[in-house]
ZADO-1210 file (C-alpha; in nm, 4 decimals, padded with zeros to 6 digits):
<atoms>
<atom x="09.2540" y="18.8716" z="-00.4760" code="MET" pos="1"/>
<atom x="09.0001" y="18.6031" z="-00.5684" code="LYS" pos="2"/>
<atom x="08.6473" y="18.5722" z="-00.4308" code="ASN" pos="3"/>
<atom x="08.3498" y="18.3360" z="-00.4665" code="ALA" pos="4"/>
<atom x="08.3110" y="18.4085" z="-00.8377" code="GLU" pos="5"/>
<atom x="08.6424" y="18.2327" z="-00.9109" code="ALA" pos="6"/>
<atom x="08.4888" y="17.8968" z="-00.8193" code="PHE" pos="7"/>
<atom x="08.1842" y="17.9597" z="-01.0395" code="LEU" pos="8"/>
<atom x="08.3905" y="18.0733" z="-01.3369" code="VAL" pos="9"/>
<atom x="08.6081" y="17.7628" z="-01.3124" code="ALA" pos="10"/>
<atom x="08.3016" y="17.5391" z="-01.2886" code="LEU" pos="11"/>
<atom x="08.1475" y="17.7025" z="-01.5965" code="GLU" pos="12"/>
<atom x="08.4632" y="17.6156" z="-01.7905" code="ARG" pos="13"/>
<atom x="08.4624" y="17.2562" z="-01.6691" code="ARG" pos="14"/>
<atom x="08.0957" y="17.1574" z="-01.6765" code="SER" pos="15"/>
<atom x="07.8170" y="17.3219" z="-01.8753" code="LYS" pos="16"/>
<atom x="07.5843" y="17.0596" z="-01.7254" code="LEU" pos="17"/>
<atom x="07.6525" y="17.1216" z="-01.3561" code="LEU" pos="18"/>
<atom x="07.7334" y="17.4933" z="-01.3582" code="ALA" pos="19"/>
<atom x="07.3805" y="17.6345" z="-01.4081" code="PRO" pos="20"/>
<atom x="07.2375" y="17.4815" z="-01.0897" code="ARG" pos="21"/>
<atom x="07.5407" y="17.5851" z="-00.8869" code="ALA" pos="22"/>
<atom x="07.5215" y="17.9418" z="-01.0212" code="ILE" pos="23"/>
<atom x="07.1458" y="17.9595" z="-00.9541" code="ALA" pos="24"/>
<atom x="07.1883" y="17.8300" z="-00.5986" code="THR" pos="25"/>
<atom x="07.4657" y="18.0805" z="-00.5314" code="PHE" pos="26"/>
<atom x="07.2661" y="18.3682" z="-00.6815" code="ALA" pos="27"/>
<atom x="06.9600" y="18.2871" z="-00.4698" code="ALA" pos="28"/>
<atom x="07.1694" y="18.2801" z="-00.1524" code="ASN" pos="29"/>
<atom x="07.4506" y="18.5193" z="-00.2415" code="ARG" pos="30"/>
<atom x="07.5232" y="18.6674" z="00.1007" code="GLU" pos="31"/>
<atom x="07.5326" y="18.3322" z="00.2800" code="LEU" pos="32"/>
<atom x="07.7279" y="18.1526" z="00.0054" code="CYS" pos="33"/>
<atom x="07.9765" y="18.4383" z="-00.0180" code="SER" pos="34"/>
<atom x="08.0286" y="18.4123" z="00.3587" code="TRP" pos="35"/>
<atom x="08.1689" y="18.0664" z="00.2841" code="LEU" pos="36"/>
<atom x="08.3290" y="18.1059" z="-00.0575" code="LEU" pos="37"/>
<atom x="08.4932" y="18.4491" z="-00.0321" code="ASP" pos="38"/>
<atom x="08.7330" y="18.3519" z="00.2487" code="PRO" pos="39"/>
<atom x="08.7776" y="18.0061" z="00.0973" code="LEU" pos="40"/>
<atom x="08.8860" y="18.1673" z="-00.2314" code="ALA" pos="41"/>
<atom x="09.1449" y="18.3803" z="-00.0496" code="ARG" pos="42"/>
<atom x="09.2792" y="18.0823" z="00.1433" code="TRP" pos="43"/>
<atom x="09.2811" y="17.8541" z="-00.1620" code="ALA" pos="44"/>
<atom x="09.4676" y="18.1062" z="-00.3765" code="GLU" pos="45"/>
<atom x="09.7231" y="18.1721" z="-00.1027" code="ALA" pos="46"/>
<atom x="09.7730" y="17.8015" z="-00.0319" code="ALA" pos="47"/>
<atom x="09.7577" y="17.6523" z="-00.3825" code="TYR" pos="48"/>
<atom x="09.7719" y="17.9384" z="-00.6333" code="GLY" pos="49"/>
<atom x="09.5425" y="17.9977" z="-00.9307" code="GLU" pos="50"/>
<atom x="09.5337" y="17.6261" z="-01.0038" code="LYS" pos="51"/>
<atom x="09.3186" y="17.5724" z="-00.6949" code="ALA" pos="52"/>
<atom x="09.0028" y="17.6874" z="-00.8710" code="PHE" pos="53"/>
<atom x="09.0417" y="17.4522" z="-01.1670" code="GLU" pos="54"/>
<atom x="09.1252" y="17.1667" z="-00.9295" code="ASP" pos="55"/>
<atom x="08.8204" y="17.2491" z="-00.7179" code="ALA" pos="56"/>
<atom x="08.5939" y="17.2543" z="-01.0233" code="ALA" pos="57"/>
<atom x="08.7295" y="16.9220" z="-01.1490" code="LEU" pos="58"/>
<atom x="08.6921" y="16.7710" z="-00.8032" code="GLY" pos="59"/>
<atom x="08.3334" y="16.8919" z="-00.7828" code="TYR" pos="60"/>
<atom x="08.2471" y="16.7482" z="-01.1255" code="VAL" pos="61"/>
<atom x="08.4045" y="16.4130" z="-01.0392" code="LYS" pos="62"/>
<atom x="08.2245" y="16.4062" z="-00.7051" code="TYR" pos="63"/>
<atom x="07.8831" y="16.4841" z="-00.8570" code="CYS" pos="64"/>
<atom x="07.9238" y="16.2154" z="-01.1222" code="LEU" pos="65"/>
<atom x="08.0298" y="15.9658" z="-00.8561" code="GLY" pos="66"/>
<atom x="07.7253" y="16.0499" z="-00.6441" code="VAL" pos="67"/>
<atom x="07.4934" y="16.0042" z="-00.9427" code="ALA" pos="68"/>
<atom x="07.6492" y="15.6682" z="-01.0279" code="GLN" pos="69"/>
<atom x="07.6344" y="15.5472" z="-00.6677" code="ALA" pos="70"/>
<atom x="07.2710" y="15.6530" z="-00.6350" code="GLN" pos="71"/>
<atom x="07.1811" y="15.4659" z="-00.9562" code="ALA" pos="72"/>
<atom x="07.3424" y="15.1495" z="-00.8185" code="ILE" pos="73"/>
<atom x="07.1544" y="15.2037" z="-00.4904" code="TYR" pos="74"/>
<atom x="06.8232" y="15.2255" z="-00.6754" code="GLU" pos="75"/>
<atom x="06.8943" y="14.8982" z="-00.8565" code="ARG" pos="76"/>
<atom x="07.0331" y="14.7078" z="-00.5579" code="ALA" pos="77"/>
<atom x="06.7882" y="14.8403" z="-00.3000" code="GLY" pos="78"/>
<atom x="07.0639" y="14.8892" z="-00.0432" code="ARG" pos="79"/>
<atom x="07.4042" y="15.0508" z="00.0006" code="TYR" pos="80"/>
<atom x="07.6841" y="14.8473" z="-00.1565" code="THR" pos="81"/>
<atom x="07.9990" y="15.0033" z="-00.0100" code="PRO" pos="82"/>
<atom x="08.3470" y="14.8619" z="-00.0284" code="GLU" pos="83"/>
<atom x="08.4895" y="14.7003" z="00.2858" code="SER" pos="84"/>
<atom x="08.6263" y="14.9384" z="00.5492" code="MET" pos="85"/>
<atom x="08.9914" y="14.8425" z="00.4804" code="PRO" pos="86"/>
<atom x="08.9367" y="14.9197" z="00.1111" code="GLU" pos="87"/>
<atom x="08.7663" y="15.2496" z="00.1929" code="ILE" pos="88"/>
<atom x="09.0451" y="15.3473" z="00.4301" code="THR" pos="89"/>
<atom x="09.3245" y="15.2722" z="00.1822" code="SER" pos="90"/>
<atom x="09.1415" y="15.3718" z="-00.1367" code="GLY" pos="91"/>
<atom x="08.9705" y="15.6869" z="-00.0057" code="VAL" pos="92"/>
<atom x="09.0957" y="15.8289" z="00.3248" code="TYR" pos="93"/>
<atom x="09.4651" y="15.7481" z="00.2796" code="GLU" pos="94"/>
<atom x="09.4823" y="15.8185" z="-00.0948" code="ASP" pos="95"/>
<atom x="09.5801" y="16.1811" z="-00.1573" code="ALA" pos="96"/>
<atom x="09.4908" y="16.1500" z="-00.5264" code="GLY" pos="97"/>
<atom x="09.1331" y="16.0695" z="-00.4287" code="TYR" pos="98"/>
<atom x="09.0985" y="16.2742" z="-00.1120" code="MET" pos="99"/>
<atom x="09.2156" y="16.6150" z="-00.2313" code="ILE" pos="100"/>
<atom x="08.9580" y="16.6499" z="-00.5147" code="PRO" pos="101"/>
<atom x="08.6988" y="16.4997" z="-00.2783" code="TYR" pos="102"/>
<atom x="08.7852" y="16.7633" z="-00.0164" code="MET" pos="103"/>
<atom x="08.7183" y="17.0502" z="-00.2564" code="TRP" pos="104"/>
<atom x="08.3821" y="16.9034" z="-00.3544" code="ALA" pos="105"/>
<atom x="08.2846" y="16.8306" z="00.0049" code="ALA" pos="106"/>
<atom x="08.2937" y="17.2026" z="00.0876" code="ILE" pos="107"/>
<atom x="08.1631" y="17.3417" z="-00.2426" code="LEU" pos="108"/>
<atom x="07.8372" y="17.1476" z="-00.2067" code="ILE" pos="109"/>
<atom x="07.7430" y="17.3777" z="00.0845" code="TYR" pos="110"/>
<atom x="07.7155" y="17.6677" z="-00.1605" code="ALA" pos="111"/>
<atom x="07.6218" y="17.4798" z="-00.4795" code="PHE" pos="112"/>
<atom x="07.3583" y="17.2263" z="-00.3693" code="TRP" pos="113"/>
<atom x="07.0129" y="17.3607" z="-00.2703" code="PRO" pos="114"/>
<atom x="06.9784" y="17.0819" z="-00.0135" code="SER" pos="115"/>
<atom x="07.2848" y="17.2109" z="00.1763" code="MET" pos="116"/>
<atom x="07.1965" y="17.5797" z="00.2040" code="ILE" pos="117"/>
<atom x="06.9909" y="17.5332" z="00.5194" code="SER" pos="118"/>
<atom x="07.2895" y="17.3515" z="00.6766" code="HIS" pos="119"/>
<atom x="07.5146" y="17.6491" z="00.6169" code="LEU" pos="120"/>
<atom x="07.2563" y="17.8883" z="00.7615" code="ALA" pos="121"/>
<atom x="07.2049" y="17.6663" z="01.0666" code="LEU" pos="122"/>
<atom x="07.5802" y="17.6398" z="01.1199" code="PHE" pos="123"/>
<atom x="07.6302" y="18.0164" z="01.1096" code="ARG" pos="124"/>
<atom x="07.3216" y="18.1462" z="01.2877" code="HIS" pos="125"/>
<atom x="07.2311" y="17.8795" z="01.5421" code="GLU" pos="126"/>
<atom x="07.5688" y="17.7264" z="01.6152" code="PHE" pos="127"/>
<atom x="07.8548" y="17.9719" z="01.5659" code="LEU" pos="128"/>
<atom x="07.6705" y="18.2866" z="01.6682" code="ARG" pos="129"/>
<atom x="07.5188" y="18.1196" z="01.9757" code="GLN" pos="130"/>
<atom x="07.8410" y="17.9768" z="02.1197" code="LEU" pos="131"/>
<atom x="07.9503" y="18.1283" z="02.4529" code="PRO" pos="132"/>
<atom x="08.2392" y="18.3719" z="02.4601" code="ALA" pos="133"/>
<atom x="08.5878" y="18.2204" z="02.4366" code="ASP" pos="134"/>
<atom x="08.4451" y="17.8781" z="02.3526" code="ALA" pos="135"/>
<atom x="08.6616" y="17.5759" z="02.2849" code="ALA" pos="136"/>
<atom x="08.5284" y="17.3983" z="01.9745" code="VAL" pos="137"/>
<atom x="08.5984" y="17.0469" z="01.8490" code="LEU" pos="138"/>
<atom x="08.5350" y="16.9336" z="01.4909" code="GLU" pos="139"/>
<atom x="08.5149" y="16.5570" z="01.4394" code="LEU" pos="140"/>
<atom x="08.6075" y="16.4303" z="01.0906" code="ALA" pos="141"/>
<atom x="08.7127" y="16.7816" z="00.9896" code="CYS" pos="142"/>
<atom x="08.8443" y="16.6787" z="00.6460" code="GLY" pos="143"/>
<atom x="08.9376" y="16.9993" z="00.4620" code="HIS" pos="144"/>
<atom x="08.9008" y="17.1970" z="00.7851" code="GLY" pos="145"/>
<atom x="08.6979" y="17.4754" z="00.6258" code="VAL" pos="146"/>
<atom x="08.4136" y="17.4630" z="00.8796" code="LEU" pos="147"/>
<atom x="08.6690" y="17.5014" z="01.1590" code="SER" pos="148"/>
<atom x="08.8355" y="17.7897" z="00.9767" code="LEU" pos="149"/>
<atom x="08.4997" y="17.9583" z="00.9122" code="LEU" pos="150"/>
<atom x="08.4281" y="17.9252" z="01.2832" code="ALA" pos="151"/>
<atom x="08.7522" y="18.1069" z="01.3618" code="ALA" pos="152"/>
<atom x="08.6821" y="18.3675" z="01.0928" code="GLU" pos="153"/>
<atom x="08.3351" y="18.4372" z="01.2318" code="GLU" pos="154"/>
<atom x="08.4321" y="18.4246" z="01.5986" code="ARG" pos="155"/>
<atom x="08.7760" y="18.5729" z="01.6784" code="PRO" pos="156"/>
<atom x="08.7340" y="18.4784" z="02.0439" code="ASP" pos="157"/>
<atom x="08.7134" y="18.0983" z="02.0026" code="ILE" pos="158"/>
<atom x="08.9698" y="17.8189" z="01.9729" code="ARG" pos="159"/>
<atom x="08.9120" y="17.5218" z="01.7441" code="VAL" pos="160"/>
<atom x="09.0561" y="17.1702" z="01.7235" code="THR" pos="161"/>
<atom x="08.9825" y="16.9666" z="01.4104" code="GLY" pos="162"/>
<atom x="09.0501" y="16.5935" z="01.3884" code="LEU" pos="163"/>
<atom x="09.0242" y="16.3430" z="01.1029" code="ASP" pos="164"/>
<atom x="09.1513" y="15.9917" z="01.0256" code="ILE" pos="165"/>
<atom x="09.2646" y="16.1042" z="00.6796" code="SER" pos="166"/>
<atom x="09.6234" y="16.2306" z="00.6724" code="ALA" pos="167"/>
<atom x="09.5784" y="16.3793" z="00.3210" code="PRO" pos="168"/>
<atom x="09.2626" y="16.5578" z="00.4383" code="GLY" pos="169"/>
<atom x="09.4413" y="16.7017" z="00.7408" code="VAL" pos="170"/>
<atom x="09.7281" y="16.8122" z="00.5161" code="ALA" pos="171"/>
<atom x="09.4785" y="17.0172" z="00.3119" code="VAL" pos="172"/>
<atom x="09.3323" y="17.1602" z="00.6342" code="ALA" pos="173"/>
<atom x="09.6744" y="17.2603" z="00.7659" code="ASN" pos="174"/>
<atom x="09.7711" y="17.4243" z="00.4388" code="ARG" pos="175"/>
<atom x="09.4488" y="17.6277" z="00.4316" code="LEU" pos="176"/>
<atom x="09.4928" y="17.7109" z="00.8009" code="CYS" pos="177"/>
<atom x="09.8369" y="17.8588" z="00.7395" code="THR" pos="178"/>
<atom x="09.6974" y="18.0661" z="00.4527" code="ALA" pos="179"/>
<atom x="09.3997" y="18.1808" z="00.6613" code="SER" pos="180"/>
<atom x="09.6066" y="18.3412" z="00.9364" code="GLY" pos="181"/>
<atom x="09.4138" y="18.1491" z="01.2024" code="HIS" pos="182"/>
<atom x="09.6877" y="17.9035" z="01.2969" code="SER" pos="183"/>
<atom x="09.7207" y="18.0644" z="01.6392" code="GLY" pos="184"/>
<atom x="09.3683" y="17.9567" z="01.7321" code="ARG" pos="185"/>
<atom x="09.3013" y="17.6556" z="01.5063" code="VAL" pos="186"/>
<atom x="09.4898" y="17.3285" z="01.4990" code="ARG" pos="187"/>
<atom x="09.4313" y="17.0115" z="01.3006" code="PHE" pos="188"/>
<atom x="09.5505" y="16.6592" z="01.3663" code="GLY" pos="189"/>
<atom x="09.5070" y="16.2982" z="01.2592" code="VAL" pos="190"/>
<atom x="09.2904" y="16.1053" z="01.5072" code="ALA" pos="191"/>
<atom x="08.9898" y="15.8740" z="01.5261" code="ASP" pos="192"/>
<atom x="08.6771" y="16.0548" z="01.6450" code="ALA" pos="193"/>
<atom x="08.5569" y="15.7579" z="01.8486" code="LEU" pos="194"/>
<atom x="08.8929" y="15.6969" z="02.0157" code="GLN" pos="195"/>
<atom x="08.9064" y="16.0579" z="02.1354" code="LEU" pos="196"/>
<atom x="08.6380" y="15.9797" z="02.3919" code="ASP" pos="197"/>
<atom x="08.8877" y="15.7668" z="02.5829" code="LYS" pos="198"/>
<atom x="09.1690" y="16.0210" z="02.5773" code="ALA" pos="199"/>
<atom x="09.0052" y="16.3544" z="02.6720" code="GLN" pos="200"/>
<atom x="08.8659" y="16.4894" z="02.9950" code="GLN" pos="201"/>
<atom x="08.4844" y="16.5064" z="02.9843" code="PRO" pos="202"/>
<atom x="08.3116" y="16.8350" z="02.9129" code="GLY" pos="203"/>
<atom x="08.6137" y="16.9918" z="02.7456" code="ALA" pos="204"/>
<atom x="08.4284" y="17.1686" z="02.4610" code="TYR" pos="205"/>
<atom x="08.1529" y="17.4280" z="02.4492" code="GLN" pos="206"/>
<atom x="08.0948" y="17.3523" z="02.0812" code="GLY" pos="207"/>
<atom x="08.1246" y="17.0307" z="01.8792" code="ILE" pos="208"/>
<atom x="08.0928" y="16.9922" z="01.5023" code="ILE" pos="209"/>
<atom x="08.0100" y="16.6523" z="01.3528" code="SER" pos="210"/>
<atom x="07.9246" y="16.7234" z="00.9899" code="ALA" pos="211"/>
<atom x="07.8435" y="16.4319" z="00.7598" code="MET" pos="212"/>
<atom x="08.0335" y="16.1776" z="00.9682" code="LEU" pos="213"/>
<atom x="07.7779" y="15.9275" z="01.0988" code="ALA" pos="214"/>
<atom x="07.6978" y="15.7666" z="00.7623" code="GLU" pos="215"/>
<atom x="08.0674" y="15.6868" z="00.7167" code="HIS" pos="216"/>
<atom x="08.0750" y="15.4709" z="01.0301" code="LEU" pos="217"/>
<atom x="07.9785" y="15.1008" z="01.0192" code="PRO" pos="218"/>
<atom x="07.8185" y="15.1461" z="01.3621" code="THR" pos="219"/>
<atom x="07.7381" y="15.5140" z="01.4238" code="PRO" pos="220"/>
<atom x="07.5570" y="15.4750" z="01.7580" code="ALA" pos="221"/>
<atom x="07.8812" y="15.5082" z="01.9673" code="PRO" pos="222"/>
<atom x="07.9461" y="15.8480" z="01.8097" code="LEU" pos="223"/>
<atom x="07.6688" y="16.0111" z="02.0110" code="PHE" pos="224"/>
<atom x="07.7825" y="15.9179" z="02.3638" code="PRO" pos="225"/>
<atom x="08.1336" y="16.0221" z="02.2593" code="ALA" pos="226"/>
<atom x="07.9940" y="16.3638" z="02.1622" code="ILE" pos="227"/>
<atom x="07.7835" y="16.3875" z="02.4784" code="ALA" pos="228"/>
<atom x="08.0838" y="16.3107" z="02.7007" code="ARG" pos="229"/>
<atom x="08.2966" y="16.5840" z="02.5416" code="GLN" pos="230"/>
<atom x="08.0234" y="16.8504" z="02.5522" code="LEU" pos="231"/>
<atom x="08.0436" y="17.1050" z="02.8345" code="ALA" pos="232"/>
<atom x="07.7266" y="17.2013" z="03.0243" code="PRO" pos="233"/>
<atom x="07.5330" y="17.4511" z="02.8143" code="GLY" pos="234"/>
<atom x="07.7327" y="17.3606" z="02.5020" code="GLY" pos="235"/>
<atom x="07.6056" y="17.3198" z="02.1448" code="LEU" pos="236"/>
<atom x="07.6530" y="17.0527" z="01.8796" code="VAL" pos="237"/>
<atom x="07.6196" y="17.1041" z="01.5048" code="PHE" pos="238"/>
<atom x="07.5409" y="16.7587" z="01.3695" code="PHE" pos="239"/>
<atom x="07.4596" y="16.6597" z="01.0116" code="SER" pos="240"/>
<atom x="07.4044" y="16.3345" z="00.8247" code="VAL" pos="241"/>
<atom x="07.3087" y="16.2027" z="00.4811" code="ALA" pos="242"/>
<atom x="06.9927" y="15.9910" z="00.4476" code="LEU" pos="243"/>
<atom x="06.9307" y="15.7470" z="00.1615" code="GLU" pos="244"/>
<atom x="07.2275" y="15.9018" z="-00.0155" code="SER" pos="245"/>
<atom x="07.4696" y="15.6468" z="-00.1562" code="ALA" pos="246"/>
<atom x="07.8377" y="15.7206" z="-00.1999" code="GLN" pos="247"/>
<atom x="08.1484" y="15.5089" z="-00.2225" code="ARG" pos="248"/>
<atom x="08.2286" y="15.5560" z="00.1465" code="ASP" pos="249"/>
<atom x="07.8777" y="15.5739" z="00.2927" code="HIS" pos="250"/>
<atom x="07.8488" y="15.2516" z="00.4884" code="VAL" pos="251"/>
<atom x="07.5571" y="15.3019" z="00.7315" code="PHE" pos="252"/>
<atom x="07.2211" y="15.3434" z="00.5625" code="GLU" pos="253"/>
<atom x="06.9979" y="15.5944" z="00.7392" code="PHE" pos="254"/>
<atom x="06.6405" y="15.6043" z="00.6068" code="HIS" pos="255"/>
<atom x="06.4601" y="15.8438" z="00.8418" code="THR" pos="256"/>
<atom x="06.5404" y="16.1618" z="01.0290" code="GLU" pos="257"/>
<atom x="06.4252" y="15.9887" z="01.3475" code="SER" pos="258"/>
<atom x="06.7123" y="15.7353" z="01.3373" code="GLU" pos="259"/>
<atom x="07.0037" y="15.9712" z="01.4158" code="PRO" pos="260"/>
<atom x="06.7726" y="16.1786" z="01.6372" code="LEU" pos="261"/>
<atom x="06.6908" y="15.8710" z="01.8450" code="ARG" pos="262"/>
<atom x="07.0607" y="15.7818" z="01.8755" code="MET" pos="263"/>
<atom x="07.1294" y="16.1345" z="01.9997" code="ALA" pos="264"/>
<atom x="06.8422" y="16.1260" z="02.2500" code="GLU" pos="265"/>
<atom x="06.9481" y="15.7879" z="02.3865" code="GLU" pos="266"/>
<atom x="07.2885" y="15.9433" z="02.4594" code="SER" pos="267"/>
<atom x="07.1446" y="16.2283" z="02.6627" code="GLY" pos="268"/>
<atom x="07.1282" y="16.4884" z="02.3845" code="LEU" pos="269"/>
<atom x="06.8244" y="16.6842" z="02.2695" code="ARG" pos="270"/>
<atom x="06.7607" y="16.8583" z="01.9376" code="ALA" pos="271"/>
<atom x="06.6594" y="17.2237" z="01.9589" code="SER" pos="272"/>
<atom x="06.6401" y="17.2624" z="01.5805" code="ARG" pos="273"/>
<atom x="06.6341" y="17.0205" z="01.2860" code="LEU" pos="274"/>
<atom x="06.6344" y="17.0842" z="00.9115" code="VAL" pos="275"/>
<atom x="06.6150" y="16.8272" z="00.6345" code="SER" pos="276"/>
<atom x="06.6170" y="16.8978" z="00.2623" code="ASP" pos="277"/>
<atom x="06.5881" y="16.6584" z="-00.0298" code="ALA" pos="278"/>
<atom x="06.7760" y="16.6412" z="-00.3560" code="SER" pos="279"/>
<atom x="06.5864" y="16.6256" z="-00.6845" code="ALA" pos="280"/>
<atom x="06.5044" y="16.2675" z="-00.7887" code="VAL" pos="281"/>
<atom x="06.3185" y="16.0915" z="-01.0672" code="ALA" pos="282"/>
<atom x="05.9468" y="16.0359" z="-01.0096" code="ALA" pos="283"/>
<atom x="05.9780" y="15.6583" z="-00.9719" code="LYS" pos="284"/>
<atom x="06.2768" y="15.6579" z="-00.7365" code="SER" pos="285"/>
<atom x="06.2611" y="15.4186" z="-00.4412" code="LYS" pos="286"/>
<atom x="06.4763" y="15.6429" z="-00.2257" code="PHE" pos="287"/>
<atom x="06.4786" y="16.0122" z="-00.1406" code="LEU" pos="288"/>
<atom x="06.8310" y="16.1398" z="-00.0698" code="PRO" pos="289"/>
<atom x="06.8254" y="16.4043" z="00.2022" code="ARG" pos="290"/>
<atom x="07.0701" y="16.6138" z="00.3975" code="SER" pos="291"/>
<atom x="06.9699" y="16.6506" z="00.7620" code="THR" pos="292"/>
<atom x="07.1248" y="16.8856" z="01.0169" code="ALA" pos="293"/>
<atom x="07.0417" y="16.9598" z="01.3760" code="MET" pos="294"/>
<atom x="07.1501" y="17.1608" z="01.6756" code="ILE" pos="295"/>
<atom x="07.1930" y="16.9347" z="01.9784" code="LEU" pos="296"/>
<atom x="07.2202" y="17.0266" z="02.3434" code="ARG" pos="297"/>
<atom x="07.2796" y="16.8261" z="02.6585" code="ALA" pos="298"/>
<atom x="06.9594" y="16.7125" z="02.8259" code="ARG" pos="299"/>
</atoms>
């Protein structure tokens, strides 16, 4: 049975340039990274076979190169230059050939990028382990579904619903869910996170996950009242966002940690913890790409 090392071995074969930093990050945070990658390796092997690790490594390499290229364009242009939303929807979210490699990379960065380690720790220690017993949890823009499945793995008492607009992403999530053995308590479906607010009863969830969603929305402000309406009294939100970090489908340009925090506060939410870590950049860079995560509570 495979474990975390299978992802690292595959990455070493595929990229001598990217592997050393990933291996160093994993080694420095072995227990936490293994908490993510060991179950993911079991699920990936069961769902996709040995080929999953090579596909994940290739997806990660492609993703990292795409991020570097997008950031270089951002530095030259001085602003995000995304495609139009219809092009992003058809060329990214609805395209299985693009989305499946992207999905692998989007979870591997939690264990391979130094700027994401604090997110993983915050998610485990101050979100999952602080949820009330028998909590109902909602993940918005779940993509690959791995955060939802980790939640179920960590907390056998909770139930999780994961939603995403990407049918190929949800297909990956459902396949991993079947392999994980958590299908009795975790379900995934195709839905728009902002439209959910109109369809659900308020206060239905004791925990809500919104990881790296806001920067993908042309107007992210409505996301926060939608979250606040769905959050039960005493519930917790794990929220994360990319700042000054260009990608093909990043359409809203956050510059400061205070911007998403202010949107949350104006919607009746309060941050009890915030972490923000930067990626390495050249000395003369105009922008500092950061990954910011926070725990939100109702006021």
